[in-house]
C-alpha positions as CSV (number, residue, x, y, z in Angstrom):
1,M,5.0,14.0,0.8
2,L,4.3,12.3,3.8
3,T,2.2,13.4,6.3
4,R,2.6,13.3,10.4
5,R,6.5,12.2,9.5
6,T,7.5,12.3,13.2
7,F,4.7,10.2,14.8
8,L,6.2,7.1,16.2
9,S,9.0,7.4,15.3
10,G,10.7,6.0,18.5
11,L,8.7,3.0,19.1
12,A,10.0,-0.4,18.9
13,L,8.2,-3.4,16.8
14,A,6.8,-5.3,19.0
15,P,4.8,-5.1,20.6
16,F,3.1,-2.7,19.5
17,A,3.2,-3.7,15.9
18,R,1.6,-7.0,17.2
19,A,-0.9,-5.3,18.9
20,W,-1.7,-3.0,15.4
21,A,-1.5,-6.7,13.3
22,G,-4.1,-7.7,15.6
23,L,-2.2,-10.6,16.5
24,T,-2.7,-10.2,20.8
25,D,-5.3,-9.0,22.8
26,E,-3.7,-5.8,23.8
27,P,-5.1,-2.4,23.4
28,K,-4.3,-0.9,19.6
29,P,-4.8,1.4,17.3
30,S,-8.1,1.4,14.0
31,L,-7.6,-0.9,11.9
32,L,-5.6,-0.2,9.1
33,L,-8.5,2.0,6.9
34,P,-11.3,3.0,8.2
35,K,-14.7,1.1,7.7
36,R,-15.7,2.4,4.1
37,S,-12.2,1.5,2.6
38,F,-10.4,-2.0,2.7
39,A,-7.3,-3.0,4.0
40,R,-7.8,-6.2,5.7
41,F,-4.1,-6.6,5.9
42,S,-3.6,-8.0,10.0
43,K,-5.6,-10.0,11.5
44,Y,-7.6,-10.6,8.5
45,L,-4.9,-12.6,6.6
46,K,-5.1,-16.4,6.9
47,P,-1.8,-18.7,5.8
48,V,-2.6,-21.3,2.9
49,G,0.9,-21.9,2.9
50,R,4.5,-22.2,0.3
51,R,4.1,-22.4,-3.2
52,L,6.3,-23.2,-6.3
53,E,8.7,-24.9,-4.0
54,M,11.3,-25.9,-6.5
55,E,14.2,-27.9,-5.9
56,E,17.0,-25.9,-7.8
57,Y,15.4,-22.7,-7.8
58,Y,15.4,-19.8,-5.6
59,V,11.4,-18.5,-6.6
60,W,10.5,-14.6,-5.8
61,C,8.6,-11.6,-7.3
62,N,5.0,-13.9,-7.2
63,S,2.8,-11.4,-9.5
64,P,-0.8,-13.4,-9.9
65,I,-3.7,-12.8,-11.9
66,Y,-6.9,-14.9,-13.2
67,G,-6.6,-15.8,-17.0
68,P,-10.1,-15.7,-19.1
69,D,-11.1,-19.7,-18.1
70,G,-11.1,-18.7,-14.1
71,R,-7.1,-19.9,-13.7
72,V,-4.5,-18.6,-11.6
73,H,-1.6,-17.1,-13.4
74,V,1.4,-16.9,-11.5
75,F,4.7,-14.5,-13.2
76,F,7.5,-15.1,-10.8
77,S,11.1,-14.7,-10.5
78,R,13.4,-17.4,-10.2
79,W,17.2,-18.7,-10.6
80,P,19.9,-21.0,-9.9
81,R,20.4,-22.3,-6.5
82,S,23.8,-22.5,-7.6
83,K,24.0,-18.7,-7.9
84,G,23.0,-18.2,-4.2
85,M,20.1,-16.0,-2.7
86,G,22.5,-12.9,-4.4
87,G,21.5,-14.8,-7.6
88,W,18.5,-12.0,-8.8
89,L,20.4,-10.0,-10.0
90,N,22.3,-11.9,-12.3
91,G,21.0,-14.5,-14.0
92,C,17.0,-14.3,-13.0
93,E,14.5,-14.9,-15.0
94,I,10.7,-14.4,-15.4
95,C,8.6,-17.6,-15.5
96,R,4.8,-18.1,-15.9
97,A,2.9,-21.3,-13.3
98,V,-0.5,-21.9,-13.3
99,A,-3.0,-23.2,-10.8
100,D,-7.0,-23.9,-10.6
101,T,-7.1,-22.3,-7.4
102,P,-5.4,-19.7,-5.5
103,E,-4.7,-22.5,-2.7
104,S,-4.1,-25.2,-5.6
105,P,-0.4,-26.0,-6.0
106,F,0.9,-24.3,-8.9
107,V,2.1,-25.8,-11.9
108,Y,5.5,-24.5,-14.2
109,Q,4.5,-24.0,-17.5
110,E,7.3,-22.2,-19.3
111,T,10.2,-19.3,-19.1
112,V,8.1,-15.7,-20.4
113,L,11.4,-13.6,-20.4
114,A,14.9,-14.8,-19.8
115,P,18.5,-12.5,-20.0
116,R,19.0,-11.6,-23.6
117,G,23.1,-11.4,-23.6
118,P,25.8,-8.7,-24.4
119,G,24.1,-5.4,-25.8
120,Y,21.1,-5.5,-24.3
121,W,19.9,-3.3,-21.7
122,D,18.3,-6.4,-20.0
123,A,20.9,-8.5,-20.3
124,T,22.0,-10.5,-17.3
125,T,18.7,-10.3,-15.4
126,C,15.0,-10.2,-15.8
127,H,13.7,-9.8,-12.4
128,N,10.5,-7.8,-10.5
129,P,7.7,-8.8,-12.7
130,H,3.8,-7.2,-12.2
131,I,1.5,-8.2,-14.1
132,Q,-1.9,-6.7,-14.7
133,H,-4.3,-6.9,-17.4
134,V,-5.2,-3.0,-19.0
135,D,-7.1,-2.3,-22.2
136,G,-7.5,-5.4,-23.2
137,K,-3.8,-7.2,-23.2
138,Y,-1.7,-8.0,-20.4
139,A,1.3,-5.6,-19.2
140,L,4.4,-7.4,-18.0
141,F,6.2,-4.5,-16.4
142,F,9.6,-6.0,-14.9
143,M,13.0,-5.0,-14.2
144,G,16.5,-5.5,-16.0
145,T,20.1,-5.2,-15.9
146,S,22.7,-5.4,-18.4
147,N,25.7,-5.7,-16.1
148,G,24.6,-7.7,-13.2
149,K,25.1,-4.5,-11.1
150,T,22.3,-2.2,-9.3
151,N,23.1,1.5,-11.4
152,T,22.0,-0.9,-14.3
153,K,18.5,-1.9,-13.0
154,R,15.6,-0.3,-15.4
155,I,12.0,-0.6,-15.7
156,G,10.6,-2.5,-18.9
157,L,7.4,-3.2,-20.3
158,A,6.6,-6.7,-22.5
159,T,3.3,-6.7,-24.0
160,A,0.8,-9.7,-25.1
161,D,-2.6,-10.3,-26.3
162,R,-2.6,-13.4,-24.2
163,L,-1.1,-15.4,-20.8
164,E,0.2,-17.6,-22.8
165,G,2.3,-14.8,-25.3
166,P,4.1,-14.2,-27.0
167,W,4.9,-11.5,-25.4
168,T,6.8,-7.9,-27.2
169,R,9.7,-7.7,-25.6
170,P,10.9,-4.3,-25.3
171,D,14.1,-3.0,-27.0
172,A,15.0,-0.1,-24.8
173,P,13.4,0.2,-21.1
174,L,10.1,2.3,-20.5
175,L,12.2,4.4,-17.4
176,L,15.8,5.8,-17.2
177,P,17.3,7.2,-14.1
178,G,17.1,10.9,-13.2
179,P,20.4,12.8,-14.4
180,E,23.8,12.8,-12.1
181,G,22.8,14.0,-9.0
182,S,19.4,13.8,-8.4
183,W,18.0,11.6,-6.3
184,D,17.0,9.1,-8.7
185,D,20.1,8.9,-10.7
186,H,21.4,5.4,-9.9
187,C,18.3,2.8,-11.3
188,T,14.5,2.3,-12.1
189,T,12.7,-0.3,-10.7
190,N,10.3,-2.1,-8.4
191,P,7.8,-1.1,-11.0
192,A,3.8,-0.7,-9.4
193,F,1.6,0.4,-12.1
194,V,-2.4,1.3,-11.6
195,K,-4.7,3.3,-14.3
196,H,-5.6,6.4,-13.6
197,P,-9.9,7.1,-13.8
198,N,-8.8,9.9,-16.1
199,G,-7.4,8.1,-18.6
200,Q,-3.4,8.4,-17.5
201,Y,-1.2,5.4,-17.2
202,W,0.5,5.8,-13.3
203,L,4.1,4.0,-12.8
204,Y,5.3,3.8,-9.3
205,Y,9.6,3.5,-9.5
206,K,11.7,2.8,-6.8
207,S,15.0,4.5,-7.0
208,W,18.2,6.1,-5.1
209,N,20.7,8.4,-5.3
210,T,24.3,6.9,-6.3
211,R,26.2,9.0,-4.2
212,E,24.3,8.5,-0.9
213,Y,24.7,4.5,-2.1
214,E,28.2,4.6,-2.6
215,T,29.0,6.4,0.9
216,S,27.3,5.4,3.1
217,T,28.2,4.3,6.4
218,D,25.6,1.6,7.2
219,P,26.1,-1.7,5.3
220,T,22.5,-3.2,6.0
221,V,20.7,0.2,4.7
222,R,22.9,1.8,1.5
223,G,21.5,5.3,0.2
224,N,17.4,6.6,0.5
225,R,15.8,3.9,-1.6
226,Q,12.4,6.7,-2.0
227,Y,9.5,6.2,-4.5
228,G,9.1,8.0,-7.5
229,L,5.4,8.6,-10.2
230,A,6.1,8.8,-14.0
231,V,3.1,9.0,-16.2
232,A,1.6,8.2,-19.7
233,K,-0.9,9.1,-22.1
234,R,-0.4,5.6,-23.5
235,L,0.4,2.4,-21.8
236,E,3.5,2.0,-23.8
237,G,4.7,5.2,-22.9
238,P,6.6,7.7,-23.1
239,Y,6.5,8.3,-19.4
240,V,7.3,11.8,-17.6
241,K,8.5,11.7,-14.4
242,Y,6.2,13.8,-12.1
243,A,7.4,17.4,-10.9
244,G,7.1,17.0,-7.2
245,N,9.4,13.6,-7.1
246,P,10.0,12.0,-5.1
247,V,6.2,10.6,-3.8
248,I,7.2,9.1,-0.5
249,D,10.6,9.4,1.4
250,F,11.2,8.5,4.8
251,S,14.2,9.6,5.8
252,K,13.1,13.0,6.8
253,M,11.2,11.0,10.0
254,G,12.6,11.3,13.4
255,D,16.3,11.5,13.2
256,N,17.2,7.8,12.1
257,Q,17.2,9.7,8.7
258,Q,18.4,7.0,6.1
259,N,17.4,4.0,8.2
260,K,13.7,4.7,7.3
261,Q,13.0,3.3,4.2
262,F,10.4,0.5,2.2
263,E,10.6,-0.8,-0.8
264,D,8.5,-3.7,-3.1
265,A,5.6,-1.5,-3.3
266,F,2.4,-2.6,-5.2
267,V,-0.5,0.3,-5.4
268,W,-4.3,-0.3,-6.6
269,R,-7.4,1.3,-6.0
270,Q,-10.4,0.8,-4.3
271,H,-13.0,2.9,-2.2
272,G,-12.2,5.5,-4.7
273,R,-8.9,5.7,-2.8
274,F,-5.2,5.0,-3.5
275,C,-3.4,2.1,-1.7
276,L,-0.2,0.5,-1.4
277,L,1.9,-2.3,-0.1
278,A,5.3,-2.2,0.9
279,R,7.8,-3.9,2.7
280,D,9.3,-2.4,5.2
281,M,13.1,-1.2,5.8
282,G,13.7,0.6,9.1
283,V,9.9,2.5,9.9
284,Y,9.0,-0.3,12.0
285,N,12.0,-2.7,11.6
286,H,13.1,-5.2,8.6
287,E,10.2,-7.8,9.4
288,V,7.2,-6.7,8.8
289,G,4.8,-5.1,5.9
290,L,3.5,-1.4,5.4
291,Y,-0.1,-0.2,4.5
292,L,-0.2,3.4,2.9
293,E,-3.2,5.5,1.2
294,S,-3.7,8.3,-0.6
295,E,-6.5,10.2,-2.3
296,D,-4.6,11.6,-5.1
297,G,-1.7,8.8,-5.3
298,R,1.3,11.5,-4.6
299,Q,0.6,12.1,-0.8
300,W,0.5,9.5,1.3
301,S,-0.8,8.7,4.8
302,Y,1.7,7.8,7.5
303,P,2.6,3.4,6.9
304,K,0.6,1.6,9.2
305,V,1.9,-2.1,9.9
306,A,0.2,-4.7,7.2
307,F,1.9,-8.2,7.8
308,L,4.5,-9.9,10.2
309,P,6.4,-12.3,9.5
310,I,5.3,-16.0,8.7
311,R,6.1,-17.1,12.5
312,E,3.4,-14.9,13.9
313,Y,0.6,-16.4,12.3
314,G,0.9,-19.7,13.5
315,V,3.3,-20.9,11.0
316,Q,5.8,-23.7,12.0
317,E,9.2,-23.9,9.9
318,P,12.4,-25.3,10.8
319,P,15.4,-23.3,12.0
320,A,17.2,-20.9,10.1
321,P,20.1,-22.1,8.1
322,K,23.3,-19.7,8.1
323,H,22.9,-19.1,4.9
324,L,19.7,-17.5,4.3
325,K,19.9,-14.1,6.4
326,R,16.5,-12.8,6.0
327,Y,14.8,-16.3,7.0
328,G,10.8,-16.3,7.3
329,R,10.6,-12.4,6.5
330,L,7.7,-11.7,3.7
331,E,8.6,-9.4,0.8
332,R,7.4,-8.4,-2.7
333,P,4.1,-8.2,-2.0
334,Q,1.7,-8.5,-5.0
335,L,-2.1,-9.0,-4.0
336,L,-4.4,-11.4,-6.3
337,L,-7.4,-9.0,-7.1
338,K,-10.8,-10.5,-8.1
339,D,-13.3,-8.4,-9.5
340,G,-11.5,-5.2,-8.4
341,K,-10.7,-6.2,-5.1
342,P,-7.7,-8.0,-2.7
343,A,-8.6,-11.9,-2.3
344,Y,-5.6,-13.3,-1.8
345,L,-1.6,-12.0,-1.1
346,F,1.5,-13.3,-2.2
347,C,5.0,-12.7,-0.9
348,A,7.9,-14.5,-1.4
349,S,10.5,-15.6,1.5
350,Q,13.0,-17.2,2.1
351,G,13.1,-21.1,3.4
352,G,10.9,-23.8,2.2
353,R,11.4,-27.1,1.5
354,Y,14.7,-26.8,-0.1
355,M,16.0,-23.5,1.7
356,T,16.1,-21.9,-0.7
357,A,13.2,-19.4,-1.7
358,S,9.1,-19.6,-2.2
359,S,6.0,-17.7,-2.5
360,F,4.1,-18.0,0.6
361,V,0.1,-17.5,0.0
362,F,-2.2,-15.3,2.5
363,R,-5.6,-15.9,2.1
364,I,-7.4,-12.4,2.7
365,G,-10.4,-12.6,4.5
């Protein structure tokens, strides 16, 4: 569970978070990690700009990886503009685009995974792509739904020998929700994966309790989003849930209870530690990113501010249109790793040339 649960529980984001992120000259706590670790997310983020702006689509969930040819492949979600922002849940597909460098324009290549229709666990959407190279093959973790609603969100895994495919599509989800009444009985979603040094395969996932979700009186935060861990001896599973789940739960911090949550975790290992980026949902506020670290991957530090909204980086964008309620906020953080080290941060953000949503890229360093 989290340490320092009550630390800073009553503080507002501004100006504290801006100072913590290195964007003011005000005194601030130490940088996100001691020197022996790495977390150059804050004042070392250099905006590259928006990528994958598509006139007829919302673009989300940008997961990048270097290919054998040195080019950058990004696996991303998209859904028709006509469906509005909520189309990710019912009508999303996962695509692949390629660029010569992380700062070059990305060119759409193909649709990798699309909803398969009635009778399949991923019948109505394919979302949350997370790409990794594991054991000589490419592993594409993702989320699918069978009815276009949150209660059928399930994590799956597609594999291929090449980034260009063909991809072996799973006939069953990789990870199912817990039994009725458990903290994770509603769904499994937002996959984050790391291969442990001991050879095990660790899958982090987001979920919440159905009753809390259905009886919530706060329309902005329904249920208590927490993160669990599942472990396997093989990449393809079976994955067994850790008995101490959930491994991250912010709901006990202070007196705000379920309003302190997070989602969109990305996990990697560096300097012998587990590192995690995520989107805040009330620890500070709903506009920033979070950074956590752990010695063992189970007990995590108190979150620190990792990144701020786009406007805080000197990026000028048009005023927010009425149909985009989360305009300019950075979500779904995913890292492009170079020789195992974070080199670029890819996020999703509403807005862009067509006032839908696109990728937004930062250089780290």
